[in-house]
C-alpha positions as CSV (number, residue, x, y, z in Angstrom):
1,M,0.1,0.4,0.2
2,K,1.2,3.3,-1.1
3,K,1.5,5.7,1.8
4,L,0.6,9.0,1.6
5,L,0.7,12.0,4.3
6,L,-1.4,15.3,4.1
7,T,-1.5,18.0,6.0
8,L,-5.3,18.9,6.7
9,V,-6.7,22.4,6.2
10,L,-8.0,23.8,9.1
11,C,-11.1,26.2,8.5
12,L,-12.7,28.1,11.2
13,T,-16.3,27.5,10.6
14,A,-18.6,29.8,8.9
15,S,-21.8,28.5,10.2
16,G,-22.6,32.4,12.2
17,A,-22.6,30.7,16.0
18,S,-22.2,32.7,18.6
19,F,-20.3,31.8,21.4
20,A,-22.3,31.3,24.8
21,E,-21.6,33.6,27.8
22,Q,-20.0,31.4,30.4
23,V,-20.5,32.5,34.0
24,P,-16.9,33.6,35.7
25,Q,-14.8,31.4,37.1
26,N,-14.6,33.4,40.3
27,V,-18.0,33.0,40.4
28,Q,-18.2,29.2,40.0
29,D,-15.4,29.2,42.5
30,F,-18.0,31.4,45.1
31,V,-20.5,28.8,44.5
32,N,-19.3,25.8,44.6
33,Q,-18.2,26.9,48.1
34,T,-21.4,26.1,49.4
35,F,-22.6,23.6,46.8
36,P,-20.1,21.7,45.1
37,E,-21.2,19.9,42.2
38,T,-23.1,22.5,41.0
39,N,-23.8,22.4,37.4
40,F,-22.9,25.8,35.4
41,R,-24.7,25.1,31.9
42,F,-22.8,26.5,28.7
43,D,-25.8,28.8,28.3
44,G,-25.5,30.3,31.4
45,V,-27.8,28.6,33.7
46,I,-26.6,27.6,37.3
47,V,-28.5,24.9,38.5
48,L,-27.5,23.9,42.3
49,P,-27.3,19.7,43.3
50,D,-30.9,19.7,44.2
51,N,-32.2,21.2,40.7
52,T,-32.7,24.8,42.2
53,M,-32.0,27.2,39.3
54,Y,-30.4,30.4,39.5
55,L,-30.4,33.1,36.5
56,P,-27.1,34.7,36.2
57,I,-27.3,38.5,35.4
58,F,-24.1,40.0,33.8
59,P,-23.6,43.1,34.9
60,A,-23.1,46.4,33.0
61,K,-19.7,47.1,34.6
62,V,-17.7,44.7,36.1
63,E,-15.9,45.7,39.4
64,N,-12.8,44.0,39.8
65,V,-12.3,42.5,43.2
66,D,-9.7,40.5,45.1
67,E,-12.5,37.7,46.6
68,V,-15.5,37.0,45.4
69,G,-18.4,38.1,48.1
70,I,-21.9,38.6,49.0
71,K,-23.2,42.2,48.5
72,T,-26.9,42.0,49.7
73,T,-29.4,39.6,49.3
74,Y,-33.5,39.3,49.3
75,P,-34.7,38.3,52.0
76,A,-31.7,40.3,53.5
77,N,-29.1,39.1,55.2
78,E,-29.0,35.4,54.0
79,T,-26.3,33.0,53.1
80,L,-26.2,31.4,50.0
81,K,-26.9,28.1,51.5
82,Q,-30.0,29.4,52.3
83,K,-30.6,30.0,48.8
84,P,-32.4,33.4,48.8
85,D,-34.3,34.8,45.7
86,M,-31.9,37.5,45.0
87,V,-28.0,37.6,45.1
88,I,-25.9,40.5,44.1
89,L,-22.0,40.1,44.3
90,N,-19.4,42.3,45.0
91,N,-18.3,42.2,41.6
92,N,-21.7,43.3,40.5
93,Y,-22.8,40.0,39.3
94,S,-26.4,39.0,40.5
95,L,-28.0,35.5,40.8
96,L,-32.0,35.0,40.5
97,K,-33.9,32.3,41.8
98,V,-36.3,30.5,39.5
99,I,-39.6,30.3,41.8
100,N,-42.9,29.0,42.0
101,T,-45.5,31.7,42.8
102,N,-49.5,30.7,42.2
103,G,-48.7,27.9,40.0
104,K,-46.1,30.1,37.6
105,K,-42.5,29.9,36.9
106,T,-41.4,33.3,37.8
107,V,-38.5,35.2,39.7
108,I,-38.7,38.1,42.5
109,N,-41.1,40.7,42.0
110,L,-39.3,44.0,43.1
111,M,-40.8,47.3,42.7
112,N,-37.1,49.2,42.5
113,P,-34.8,46.7,41.6
114,P,-31.4,47.5,42.2
115,D,-29.1,49.6,40.0
116,E,-26.9,46.1,39.4
117,I,-29.8,44.0,37.7
118,Q,-31.9,46.8,36.3
119,S,-28.8,47.7,34.1
120,G,-27.5,44.0,33.6
121,L,-28.9,41.3,30.9
122,L,-29.2,37.9,31.0
123,P,-26.9,35.9,29.1
124,Q,-28.4,36.2,25.5
125,D,-27.7,32.3,24.5
126,I,-29.8,31.4,27.4
127,L,-32.6,28.6,27.5
128,L,-35.5,30.4,29.8
129,P,-37.9,27.7,31.6
130,K,-40.7,26.7,30.0
131,G,-43.5,29.0,31.3
132,L,-41.1,31.6,33.1
133,V,-42.8,34.7,33.5
134,I,-40.5,38.0,33.8
135,P,-42.0,40.8,36.1
136,E,-42.7,43.8,34.1
137,T,-39.8,45.7,36.4
138,L,-37.3,43.4,35.4
139,K,-38.1,43.3,31.1
140,G,-34.9,45.5,31.0
141,I,-32.8,42.2,31.3
142,I,-34.0,40.3,28.7
143,G,-32.1,41.9,26.2
144,N,-32.7,40.1,22.7
145,I,-33.9,37.0,24.1
146,D,-37.1,35.7,22.3
147,V,-39.1,35.0,25.6
148,A,-42.0,33.3,23.1
149,I,-40.3,30.5,23.6
150,T,-40.7,29.7,27.2
151,Q,-44.5,29.5,26.1
152,E,-43.3,26.2,24.1
153,T,-44.7,23.2,25.7
154,G,-41.7,21.0,24.8
155,L,-41.3,17.9,22.6
156,K,-43.1,15.5,25.3
157,I,-45.7,13.3,23.3
158,N,-47.6,10.2,25.5
159,N,-48.1,7.1,23.4
160,A,-51.2,5.4,23.3
161,R,-51.0,2.3,25.9
162,K,-51.1,-0.8,24.5
163,V,-53.9,-2.7,26.4
164,G,-53.6,-6.4,27.9
165,K,-49.4,-6.2,26.8
166,T,-47.4,-7.3,29.7
167,N,-44.7,-4.7,30.3
168,N,-42.5,-5.0,33.0
169,V,-38.7,-6.8,32.5
170,S,-36.2,-7.3,34.8
171,P,-32.9,-5.9,33.1
172,V,-29.6,-7.0,34.3
173,E,-28.1,-4.6,37.3
174,E,-25.9,-2.5,35.5
175,L,-29.2,-1.1,33.2
176,N,-31.4,-1.0,36.3
177,G,-33.0,2.2,36.4
178,K,-31.6,3.4,33.2
179,S,-33.2,5.3,30.5
180,F,-33.1,4.6,26.7
181,Y,-33.8,7.2,24.1
182,I,-34.6,5.1,20.7
183,A,-34.5,6.3,17.1
184,T,-36.3,3.5,15.7
185,G,-35.6,4.3,12.0
186,T,-39.0,3.7,11.2
187,N,-40.8,6.6,13.1
188,K,-39.5,10.2,13.2
189,N,-39.7,10.8,17.2
190,I,-37.2,9.3,19.9
191,Q,-39.0,6.8,21.8
192,V,-38.4,6.9,25.5
193,I,-38.3,3.4,27.3
194,D,-37.6,3.1,30.9
195,S,-35.2,0.1,31.0
196,N,-37.7,-2.0,33.5
197,T,-40.3,-1.6,30.7
198,K,-40.5,-2.9,27.0
199,L,-42.8,-0.3,26.2
200,P,-42.1,3.5,25.3
201,N,-43.0,5.8,28.5
202,Y,-43.7,8.5,25.8
203,A,-41.4,10.3,22.9
204,L,-39.9,13.0,22.1
205,E,-41.2,14.7,19.0
206,Q,-39.0,15.3,15.9
207,N,-39.9,17.0,12.7
208,A,-37.6,14.7,10.7
209,V,-36.0,11.1,10.2
210,I,-32.9,10.9,12.6
211,N,-29.5,10.1,11.3
212,D,-27.8,10.2,14.1
213,L,-28.2,10.4,18.1
214,K,-25.8,10.7,20.8
215,C,-25.5,12.0,24.6
216,Y,-23.1,14.2,26.3
217,N,-22.9,14.3,30.0
218,G,-26.3,12.7,30.7
219,E,-28.3,15.7,29.8
220,F,-27.9,16.8,26.0
221,L,-28.8,14.7,23.3
222,L,-27.4,15.8,20.0
223,V,-29.3,14.8,17.0
224,T,-28.9,14.9,13.2
225,Y,-31.6,14.3,10.5
226,F,-31.8,12.9,7.2
227,D,-32.7,15.7,4.5
228,S,-31.3,18.9,7.5
229,K,-29.0,21.0,7.9
230,V,-29.3,21.7,11.8
231,M,-28.0,19.8,14.8
232,N,-30.5,19.6,17.5
233,I,-29.4,19.8,21.0
234,I,-32.1,18.3,23.3
235,S,-32.0,19.3,26.9
236,L,-33.3,16.4,28.6
237,M,-33.9,17.9,32.0
238,D,-36.5,20.6,29.8
239,E,-37.5,17.8,27.2
240,K,-37.2,20.8,24.4
241,V,-34.4,21.9,21.4
242,I,-32.3,24.2,23.8
243,K,-30.3,24.8,20.4
244,Q,-30.0,24.5,16.7
245,V,-26.3,24.6,15.3
246,P,-26.7,25.0,11.3
247,F,-24.2,23.7,8.8
248,E,-23.5,24.3,4.9
249,I,-24.5,21.1,4.3
250,N,-26.3,18.2,6.3
251,P,-24.4,17.2,9.2
252,E,-24.4,13.5,9.5
253,Q,-22.4,11.1,12.1
254,I,-21.5,12.1,15.7
255,I,-18.5,10.8,17.5
256,I,-18.2,12.2,21.3
257,D,-14.9,12.1,23.7
258,N,-16.4,12.6,26.7
259,D,-12.9,12.9,28.1
260,K,-12.0,15.8,25.8
261,K,-15.6,17.5,26.2
262,I,-15.5,17.1,22.2
263,A,-17.6,16.2,19.6
264,Y,-16.8,15.6,16.0
265,I,-19.4,15.6,13.3
266,T,-19.1,14.2,9.8
267,S,-20.8,16.2,6.8
268,G,-19.5,13.6,4.2
269,S,-21.1,15.5,0.9
270,N,-18.9,18.8,2.2
271,S,-15.8,16.7,2.9
272,S,-15.8,18.2,6.2
273,I,-15.4,17.1,9.5
274,Y,-16.4,19.7,12.7
275,V,-14.8,20.0,15.6
276,F,-17.5,20.8,18.2
277,N,-17.2,22.0,22.0
278,L,-19.3,20.4,24.2
279,E,-19.0,22.9,26.9
280,T,-20.0,25.7,25.3
281,M,-22.0,24.0,22.6
282,T,-20.3,25.8,19.7
283,L,-18.4,24.7,16.6
284,K,-14.7,25.3,17.3
285,R,-13.3,23.9,13.8
286,Q,-14.0,22.7,10.4
287,L,-11.6,20.3,9.1
288,K,-11.3,20.1,5.1
289,I,-10.7,16.2,4.3
290,N,-10.3,14.1,1.4
291,G,-13.3,12.4,-0.4
292,L,-17.0,11.7,1.4
293,C,-16.7,10.8,4.6
294,E,-18.9,7.2,6.2
295,K,-17.8,4.9,8.8
296,F,-16.4,7.4,11.2
297,T,-14.6,6.0,14.1
298,L,-12.9,6.9,16.8
299,S,-9.7,5.0,17.9
300,E,-9.7,3.5,21.6
301,D,-7.0,5.9,23.2
302,G,-9.2,9.0,21.2
303,N,-5.9,10.0,19.5
304,K,-6.8,8.8,16.1
305,L,-10.3,9.2,13.8
306,F,-10.9,7.0,10.8
307,Y,-13.6,7.0,7.9
308,V,-13.7,5.8,4.7
309,D,-14.4,7.8,1.4
310,R,-17.1,6.1,-0.2
311,N,-16.3,7.0,-3.3
312,K,-13.5,5.0,-3.5
313,N,-13.3,3.0,-0.4
314,N,-10.0,4.2,1.0
315,I,-9.8,4.6,4.6
316,W,-8.1,7.9,6.0
317,A,-6.7,8.6,9.3
318,I,-6.8,11.8,10.9
319,E,-4.0,12.4,13.8
320,L,-5.7,14.4,16.3
321,D,-2.5,14.7,18.3
322,N,-0.5,15.9,15.5
323,N,-1.9,18.8,13.9
324,Y,-4.6,17.0,12.5
325,K,-2.4,15.1,10.3
326,L,-4.1,12.8,7.5
327,K,-2.6,9.3,6.5
328,N,-4.1,7.5,3.3
329,I,-4.4,3.6,5.0
330,G,-5.3,2.0,2.1
331,T,-7.9,0.5,-0.3
332,F,-10.9,-2.2,1.1
333,P,-13.8,-3.2,-0.6
334,N,-17.4,-3.0,1.1
335,I,-16.1,-1.7,4.3
336,S,-18.8,-1.7,7.4
337,K,-16.4,-1.2,10.1
338,I,-13.4,0.1,11.3
339,A,-11.6,-0.2,14.9
340,Y,-8.3,0.6,16.1
341,T,-6.1,-0.5,19.1
342,D,-2.6,-1.2,19.9
343,G,-1.1,0.2,16.9
344,K,-3.7,-2.1,14.5
345,I,-6.4,-1.5,12.1
346,Y,-9.3,-3.5,11.9
347,V,-11.3,-3.5,8.9
348,I,-14.4,-5.7,8.1
349,S,-15.9,-6.4,5.0
350,R,-19.8,-7.4,5.1
351,T,-19.9,-9.1,1.8
352,Q,-17.0,-10.9,1.9
353,N,-16.9,-12.0,5.4
354,R,-13.4,-10.7,6.1
355,L,-11.4,-9.2,8.6
356,A,-7.9,-7.2,7.1
357,I,-5.4,-6.6,10.2
358,V,-3.0,-3.5,9.3
359,D,-0.1,-2.1,11.1
360,Y,-0.5,1.7,11.3
361,E,2.5,2.5,11.2
362,T,3.8,0.4,8.1
363,L,0.7,0.1,6.8
364,E,1.7,-3.6,5.9
365,L,-1.1,-6.3,5.5
366,I,-0.5,-8.5,9.4
367,S,-3.6,-10.6,8.7
368,E,-6.8,-11.3,6.8
369,L,-9.3,-13.7,8.3
370,E,-12.4,-15.0,7.6
371,V,-15.2,-14.2,10.1
372,C,-19.2,-14.5,10.5
373,E,-21.3,-14.3,7.8
374,K,-22.3,-10.6,7.7
375,P,-20.0,-8.5,10.0
376,V,-21.8,-5.1,10.6
377,D,-20.3,-3.8,14.0
378,L,-16.8,-3.9,15.7
379,Y,-16.1,-3.1,19.2
380,A,-12.4,-3.0,20.8
381,H,-11.8,-3.5,24.7
382,N,-9.1,-4.6,26.7
383,K,-6.8,-6.4,23.8
384,E,-10.1,-7.9,22.5
385,L,-12.1,-7.4,19.2
386,F,-15.9,-8.3,19.4
387,I,-16.9,-9.0,15.6
388,L,-20.8,-8.8,15.4
389,G,-22.4,-10.9,12.8
390,A,-26.0,-10.1,11.5
391,G,-25.8,-13.2,9.0
392,E,-26.0,-15.7,11.8
393,N,-26.6,-13.4,14.5
394,L,-23.3,-14.2,16.7
395,V,-20.7,-12.4,18.1
396,E,-16.8,-13.4,17.7
397,V,-14.2,-12.5,20.0
398,L,-10.6,-11.9,18.7
399,N,-7.8,-12.0,20.8
400,T,-6.1,-8.7,19.5
401,E,-2.4,-10.1,20.7
402,E,-2.4,-13.4,18.8
403,N,-4.9,-12.6,16.1
404,V,-6.8,-15.4,16.5
405,I,-11.0,-15.7,17.1
406,T,-11.3,-17.3,20.9
407,D,-15.0,-17.4,21.5
408,K,-18.3,-17.6,19.2
409,L,-21.2,-16.0,21.1
410,F,-24.6,-17.4,19.5
411,L,-27.3,-14.1,20.5
412,N,-30.3,-17.0,19.5
413,T,-33.0,-14.0,18.7
414,N,-33.9,-15.2,15.6
415,A,-33.2,-11.7,14.3
416,F,-30.8,-9.2,12.2
417,A,-28.5,-7.9,15.2
418,T,-26.9,-4.8,14.2
419,T,-25.2,-2.3,16.8
420,I,-22.9,-3.0,19.7
421,T,-23.5,-0.4,22.4
422,P,-20.7,0.0,25.7
423,I,-22.8,-0.2,28.9
424,E,-20.9,3.0,30.6
425,N,-19.0,1.8,33.4
426,S,-19.5,-1.4,33.1
427,E,-17.6,-4.4,31.3
428,M,-21.4,-4.9,29.6
429,I,-22.4,-4.3,26.1
430,M,-25.8,-4.3,24.3
431,I,-26.5,-5.8,20.9
432,T,-29.6,-4.1,19.3
433,N,-31.9,-5.1,16.4
434,A,-33.0,-2.9,13.7
435,R,-36.0,-5.2,13.0
436,S,-37.4,-6.3,15.6
437,G,-37.4,-5.4,19.6
438,L,-35.1,-7.7,21.3
439,Y,-31.5,-6.0,22.8
440,S,-29.0,-8.7,24.5
441,V,-26.6,-8.1,27.0
442,I,-22.5,-9.6,26.9
443,D,-20.3,-9.7,29.8
444,T,-17.0,-9.0,28.1
445,A,-15.0,-10.4,31.0
446,T,-16.4,-13.5,30.8
447,K,-17.5,-13.8,27.3
448,E,-21.3,-14.8,28.3
449,I,-24.5,-13.7,27.1
450,V,-25.9,-12.0,30.4
451,K,-29.4,-11.9,29.5
452,T,-31.9,-11.2,26.3
453,S,-34.8,-8.6,27.1
454,P,-37.9,-7.7,25.0
455,L,-38.5,-4.0,23.6
456,D,-41.6,-3.1,21.6
457,V,-39.7,-1.3,18.8
458,P,-36.7,-1.9,16.5
459,V,-33.2,-0.1,17.3
460,R,-31.7,1.8,14.8
461,S,-29.7,4.2,17.3
462,I,-29.9,3.7,21.2
463,V,-28.5,6.2,24.2
464,V,-28.0,4.9,27.5
465,T,-28.4,7.1,30.2
466,D,-29.5,7.5,34.0
467,K,-33.1,8.7,34.9
468,V,-32.7,12.5,34.5
469,K,-33.8,14.4,37.3
470,T,-36.2,17.2,36.0
471,I,-35.7,20.9,37.3
472,K,-37.2,21.4,40.7
473,W,-39.5,24.7,40.3
């Protein structure tokens, strides 16, 4: 194979996305002294550990202070621990607590608001709570925010219950009490299912068929669609779209690197991969690449991206820790998935039922093996490669040190398994099915199928999270 090195062109995105205003670090530190693990959202909202919400007011003029402290509160003379309705800090930043008055969400109504609040503004990218009422005396803090969006009812729609169907499921311990967010491929909406049941509890309404679906930090869904030039960011706390990120041409696949707090988003038709900052929810840069990107993969160590040019079947690597250098790996037929671990690239061909193993540095073919019928997915973990075969509904396990198949796990689902999904903070993986409502859980340490459970919907894409707490009003 011919080795080709190119330097990737880095382009600042021209999408026009504005940067979210962040609560200053010294204010964050002050709040965290009393309430550790407070969530300072990318849009500026402050959510305490018990889900009490404060809206920050950015001052017209910041006062430089050696140490942030409280100037005044309402009720007067309260500490932050008492969660007053209003807090004015000595650097002129203010915090307004979202409260419930006569069944309506609002903030404190003052006849003569302090100057620090009257002259200040809410962050202009802020997601205001649904139904929030801003008192007339505080209308000035709104600025250019579209308050009409607070009247939106959100995405949640109730599903019709199927009478007579047994609904209870006993999941494995690692999935107990979790929530599944499922794109079925047959319905536009995101189906929301408790792991202890098989029927959707409700759905999140979508306007187009979902292309890809990923979750960040258990709080936000990032969703791309076929025939749409936007990626929606859905807050699971609010169950509504809190931001739409525009692209020049349709965004497609999403990969999230939780450690780096970065998402990589492909736009194959635009020969681009976008780097997306998950802390600010803004596009960081656009990477112009060779070819039309598909079969997008992040290496196990998080240092390399791989993709296939769907026009020529060329595999390309992007070295994230080497100035985004682009490397041509070679051409392979009918690629269905790529994995990388310990200096070796693993490539499966769905039509030829073959696995190729390539040395990353030399680009030499180390080995080529016959594998299960219709291999569709790969998962590299702890010096083993799990190969999902849709034709025979089985998972083969390859020892990546010896490059030999050591185990065959037959799913016995009589279905068409399509996707491997790791269960976070465990040794378990889920095998889901695009044609029927079944999923199997495999323990990667013991190489055992622990359980097969029913779902009432097929699964094209699935996100597994802890049950999300709703905002306390």
